[in-house]
N, C-alpha and C positions, 0 to 999 in steps of 0.2 A: 902136830904142834908139840914142841919140846917144853916140858915143865920148866926147864932152865930159863926159857924166855920169860915166862911169867914171873919166876923168881928174880930174874935180873931187873925187871920193871918194878916189882914190889919192893926191892931192896932200897930204892931211892924215891919211892912214890909217897912217902910220908908227908912231905910238904904240900903235895897236891891234895891228898885226903884231908889234911888239916885246914886247907883254904879252898875248898871246892868252889865257893862263890867267886872268889877272886880269880882263880884260874879259869873258871867257866866263863866269867864275863870277858876276860882277855881272849879266850878262844872264839866266842861269838862275835866280838867286835872285829877281830882279825878276819874271821870268816866273811863277815859282811863287807869289810873294807877291801879284801883281796878278791872276793867273788860276789859283787853287788847283787847279782841275780838271785843269790840264795836268800837274801833278806826278804824278797817278795813272797817266799814260802811260809813266812811267819806272820800271821794276821796282826799280832800285837806290835810287830816291829816294822812292817812294810812301809809305813809312812814317816818313819823317823829319818831325819837328815843324818849325814855322817857325824856331824857335831853333837847330835843328841844321843849317840850310841853309848859312849863311855859314861859311866855313872848312872845309867838308867836302871832303876830298881827291878823292872821286869826282865831286863836282859841278865842282870846278875842272878835273879831267881831262877831263870831258865838255864843259865850256865851252870848253876849249882846242881840242878837236876841232871844235866848232861854228864858232868864230871862225877857226880855221886853214882850214877848208873854205870858209868865206865869203870869206876873203882870196884863196884860190886861184880861186874863181869870179869875183870882181871883176877879178882880174888877167887873166882870159880876155877881158874887154871884150865880153861877149855871145856869144862862141864857146865856150859852156860845156856843150854837150850831152854830151860825153864824161864830164864830171865829174858832171853831174846824173843821168844814167841810173842808175848804181848807187845813188845816194842815193834816188832815187824808188822803185827796186825794193825796197830795204831798208825804207824808211819806209812804203810802201804795203802790201807783202806780208807782211813779217815783223813790224814794229813796229805796224802798223795806226794810223798817226798821221793823223788827219783834216786835210785841207788847211787848214782855218781856223787851225790852230795855227801854220802858217808865216806867216800874216798877223799873228797875235798876236806872235810872236817878232820879226818884222821891225820892228814899231813899237818894241818894247822895245830892240832893237839900236840903232835911231836915237837913242832917248832916252839910253841908257847911254853911247854913244860921245860924244854931245854934252855930257853932264855931266862925263865924265872927260877930255875932250880939248878944251881951249878953242879950239884951232885949227879945230875942226870946226864952222864957222859955218853960218848959215841956208842959204846956197847949197849947201854940202856936204851938209847934212841933206836938203834937197829932192832933190838928185841921188841920194843913197843911197835915198831912198824910191822914186824912179823905177826905179833899178837893181833893188831888191828886188822891186818890183811885177812886173818882167819875169821875174826868176828864179822867183818864186812861180807866175806864169802858166805858164811853161815846165814847171815841176815838175808843175803840174796836168794839163797835156797828157800828160806821161809817166805820171801816175797813171791817166789814162783808158786809155792803151795797155795798162796792166796789169789793166784791168777793175776798178779800185778803186771801190767803192760806199760812199758816206758813210752 
């Protein structure tokens, strides 16, 4: 993974970091709207109707966690094992989140950030896709270490 990819993402990531709850809510609402099966994986959200998603305080709070953690991972510029290990453990063993869902949310993150942040151009989007691909692959290796079976 090239440090240049992390730098390209970070160069226009400021608005995301400044509004993690807003971006995070948009990401989760889009994830649940485009991939309704993913909503069932979240006990707090599984019984919400599509109309109840936007503006939900719990979705905004969890979205903030997702985007804040992603920001921390990106800032590590590839040296993210210490941050990924507990995430992999909780998502593989406790929450039982299939790996494919990280690929789904990765693409949603790219779309939402590009839509909400005009500075996040095509090069930054491509760099973010490459960064997320590495993060998801590393997460998958950690899933394997925990014996997670799809």
